[in-house]
C-alpha positions in Angstrom: 0.0 0.0 0.0 1.1 3.6 -0.6 1.0 6.5 1.8 1.9 10.1 1.2 3.2 12.5 3.8 2.0 15.9 2.5 4.2 17.9 4.9 7.5 16.4 3.7 6.7 15.0 0.2 7.7 11.5 1.1 6.3 8.4 -0.6 5.9 5.5 1.8 5.4 2.0 0.5 5.2 -1.6 1.7 7.5 -4.2 0.1 7.0 -4.4 -3.8 6.2 -8.0 -3.2 2.9 -6.9 -1.5 2.0 -4.8 -4.5 2.5 -7.8 -6.7 0.0 -9.7 -4.6 -2.6 -7.0 -5.0 -2.0 -6.8 -8.7 -2.5 -10.6 -9.1 -5.6 -10.5 -6.9 -7.0 -7.7 -9.1 -6.2 -9.7 -12.2 -8.2 -12.7 -10.8 -11.2 -10.4 -10.2 -11.0 -9.1 -13.7 -10.7 -12.6 -15.1 -13.7 -13.7 -13.2 -15.8 -10.9 -14.7 -14.6 -12.0 -18.2 -15.5 -15.6 -17.5 -19.0 -14.5 -16.4 -19.5 -12.7 -19.7 -18.2 -15.6 -21.8 -20.3 -18.1 -19.9 -23.4 -16.0 -20.5 -22.6 -15.7 -24.2 -22.3 -19.5 -24.6 -25.5 -20.1 -22.7 -27.4 -17.5 -24.9 -25.8 -18.2 -28.3 -29.0 -19.8 -29.6 -31.3 -17.0 -28.5 -32.5 -15.0 -31.6 -31.2 -11.5 -31.8 -29.0 -11.9 -28.7 -26.1 -9.5 -28.5 -22.7 -10.6 -27.3 -21.5 -9.4 -23.9 -18.0 -8.0 -24.1 -15.3 -7.2 -21.5 -12.7 -4.5 -22.1 -9.6 -4.3 -20.0 -7.8 -1.2 -18.9 -5.3 -0.2 -16.3 -5.8 2.0 -13.3 -2.8 4.0 -12.0 -2.3 3.3 -8.3 0.6 5.5 -7.4 4.2 4.5 -7.2 6.3 1.7 -5.9 9.7 2.5 -4.4 12.4 0.2 -3.0 13.5 2.9 -0.5 10.7 3.5 2.0 11.8 7.2 2.3 11.9 7.9 -1.4 10.3 11.1 -2.6 7.2 11.3 -4.7 8.1 10.9 -8.4 11.2 8.8 -7.6 9.3 5.5 -7.6 8.1 3.3 -10.4 4.4 3.7 -11.5 2.1 1.0 -10.4 -1.1 -0.1 -12.3 -4.0 -2.4 -11.5 -6.2 -4.1 -14.1 -9.8 -3.1 -14.5 -12.6 -5.0 -16.5 -15.5 -3.1 -18.0 -18.6 -4.7 -19.3 -20.1 -3.8 -22.7 -22.3 -5.1 -25.5 -21.5 -5.7 -29.2 -24.4 -4.5 -31.3 -23.1 -6.0 -34.5 -26.0 -7.7 -36.3 -26.2 -11.5 -36.4 -26.8 -13.5 -39.5 -30.4 -13.4 -41.0 -31.5 -17.0 -41.5 -34.6 -18.3 -43.4 -37.1 -20.3 -41.3 -40.1 -20.3 -43.6 -42.3 -19.7 -40.6 -44.8 -16.9 -40.9 -44.4 -15.8 -37.3 -40.6 -15.2 -37.5 -39.4 -11.7 -38.4 -36.0 -10.2 -38.8 -34.7 -6.7 -39.2 -32.3 -6.0 -42.0 -32.2 -2.4 -41.1 -31.1 -0.6 -37.9 -33.4 -0.5 -34.9 -35.3 -2.7 -32.5 -38.8 -4.1 -32.1 -40.7 -2.7 -29.2 -42.1 -5.2 -26.8 -44.3 -4.9 -23.7 -43.3 -7.0 -20.7 -45.8 -8.7 -18.4 -45.3 -5.8 -15.8 -46.3 -3.2 -18.4 -42.9 -1.8 -19.1 -41.4 -1.6 -22.6 -38.1 -3.1 -23.7 -36.4 -3.3 -27.0 -35.2 -6.4 -28.9 -34.0 -7.6 -32.3 -35.3 -11.1 -31.6 -38.2 -11.8 -33.9 -39.3 -15.3 -32.9 -43.0 -14.8 -32.3 -45.9 -16.9 -31.3 -49.7 -16.6 -30.8 -51.0 -16.4 -27.2 -54.2 -18.1 -26.2 -56.2 -14.9 -26.7 -54.7 -14.5 -30.2 -52.2 -11.8 -29.3 -48.9 -11.9 -31.0 -46.1 -12.3 -28.4 -42.4 -13.2 -28.1 -41.2 -16.6 -26.9 -41.0 -14.9 -23.4 -44.7 -14.0 -23.5 -44.1 -10.2 -24.2 -46.5 -8.4 -26.5 -44.9 -7.0 -29.7 -46.3 -3.5 -30.3 -47.5 -1.5 -33.3 -46.7 2.2 -34.0 -49.7 3.3 -31.9 -48.4 1.3 -28.9 -51.1 -1.4 -29.2 -50.4 -5.2 -29.2 -51.1 -7.1 -32.4 -54.5 -8.8 -32.0 -55.3 -11.6 -34.5 -58.6 -13.0 -35.6 -58.7 -16.8 -35.7 -61.1 -16.6 -38.7 -59.1 -14.3 -40.9 -56.3 -16.6 -42.1 -52.5 -16.2 -42.1 -50.5 -13.2 -41.0 -48.6 -11.2 -43.6 -45.7 -8.9 -42.6 -44.4 -6.6 -45.3 -41.0 -5.2 -45.7 -42.1 -1.8 -44.3 -43.4 -3.5 -41.2 -47.1 -3.3 -42.2 -49.3 -6.1 -40.9 -52.2 -7.8 -42.7 -54.4 -10.8 -41.9 -56.0 -11.6 -45.1 -57.3 -8.2 -46.4 -57.5 -6.7 -42.8 -54.8 -4.2 -41.9 -53.4 -4.6 -38.4 -51.1 -1.5 -38.3 -47.3 -1.3 -38.5 -44.7 -2.9 -36.3 -43.1 -0.2 -34.1 -39.4 -0.1 -34.9 -37.1 2.4 -33.2 -33.5 3.2 -32.7 -31.4 5.1 -30.2 -28.8 7.8 -30.6 -26.3 6.0 -28.4 -26.7 2.2 -28.1 -23.8 2.0 -25.6 -26.3 3.4 -23.0 -28.7 0.5 -23.5 -28.8 -1.8 -20.5 -29.2 -5.6 -21.1 -32.5 -7.1 -19.8 -34.1 -10.5 -19.9 -34.4 -12.6 -23.1 -31.8 -10.6 -25.0 -33.8 -7.3 -24.8 -32.6 -3.9 -23.7 -33.7 -1.0 -21.5 -32.6 2.6 -22.2 -31.1 4.7 -19.4 -33.4 7.4 -18.0 -33.8 10.3 -20.4 -33.1 8.3 -23.5 -35.9 8.6 -26.1 -36.5 6.0 -28.8 -36.3 7.4 -32.4 -38.7 5.9 -35.0 -36.9 4.2 -37.9 -38.2 5.9 -41.0 -37.4 3.1 -43.5 -37.3 -0.2 -41.7 -36.5 -3.4 -43.6 -38.5 -6.3 -42.2 -38.2 -9.9 -43.5 -41.0 -12.3 -42.7 -40.1 -16.0 -42.5 -36.5 -15.1 -41.3 -34.8 -14.7 -38.0 -31.7 -12.9 -36.8 -29.4 -15.2 -35.0 -27.2 -14.1 -32.1 -23.9 -12.4 -33.0 -22.0 -15.0 -30.9 -19.4 -17.5 -32.3 -19.5 -20.3 -29.7 -16.1 -21.7 -30.8 -14.5 -18.3 -30.2 -16.1 -18.2 -26.7 -14.7 -21.6 -25.9 -11.2 -20.5 -26.9 -11.6 -17.5 -24.6 -12.6 -19.8 -21.7 -9.3 -21.7 -22.2 -7.4 -18.4 -22.3 -9.1 -17.3 -19.1 -8.4 -20.6 -17.3 -4.7 -20.4 -18.2 -4.4 -16.8 -17.1 -6.2 -17.5 -13.9 -3.9 -20.4 -13.1 -0.8 -18.3 -13.8 -2.0 -15.6 -11.4 -2.8 -18.1 -8.7 0.7 -19.5 -8.9 2.1 -16.0 -8.7 0.1 -15.3 -5.6 1.2 -18.6 -4.0 4.8 -17.9 -4.9 4.8 -14.4 -3.4 2.9 -15.5 -0.4 5.4 -18.2 0.3 8.4 -15.8 -0.2 6.7 -13.3 2.2 6.2 -16.0 4.8 9.8 -17.1 4.6 10.9 -13.4 5.0 8.8 -13.0 8.1 10.1 -16.2 9.6 13.7 -14.9 9.2 12.8 -11.7 10.8 11.4 -13.6 13.7 
């Protein structure tokens, strides 16, 4: 640990060995966060429209390390600790044909608007839909998909198959059912992940209607996750975790021996 004496401008420090212990422990914490993200990606790789969780690493300056416990500030070596930051990759997944009338995919920017069972709206690119018992069009999680006027899509069992046009307009037979509500956001980095691969905007963010959406019926957007890449990352994490554990054990053993010699 580092301590500063403001009156004299001294930099006090424990042994550099201790700093190494703290750095390795911080590395283990960062690796655990990366492992959580990778595990979540693997588990959700088959969820339509799911967006890959990412982890970015950076370093945090933590003062200086000096061999001399009376060294002045600026005479020591800079010390850094690793930091892991979560993010989301909004790169589009592949659009795959399913030949199922209730599957829809966006080839344009934007998100479908869905209403959760608690009445709140979230946003998703997952277009695997189904018909609820009351003939309402919903997602596989049971959330209602909304039209431009904020209403759910209500089907009539007697009117035949559902048609979804490229502009998002909905028809059942000759009966118009409105347009799918498709919106975008000025800054997708401020969207927070929610259940089922959907997203919630931060307070103050307003959805922007997409003027020219491109909707494909009978297709679905897969997740943007490559499971093999994630498995390779898991191996990398395991090896780095083991290496840091060995460093901690080695430094801990050396510190124990030093204390024994000091009595």
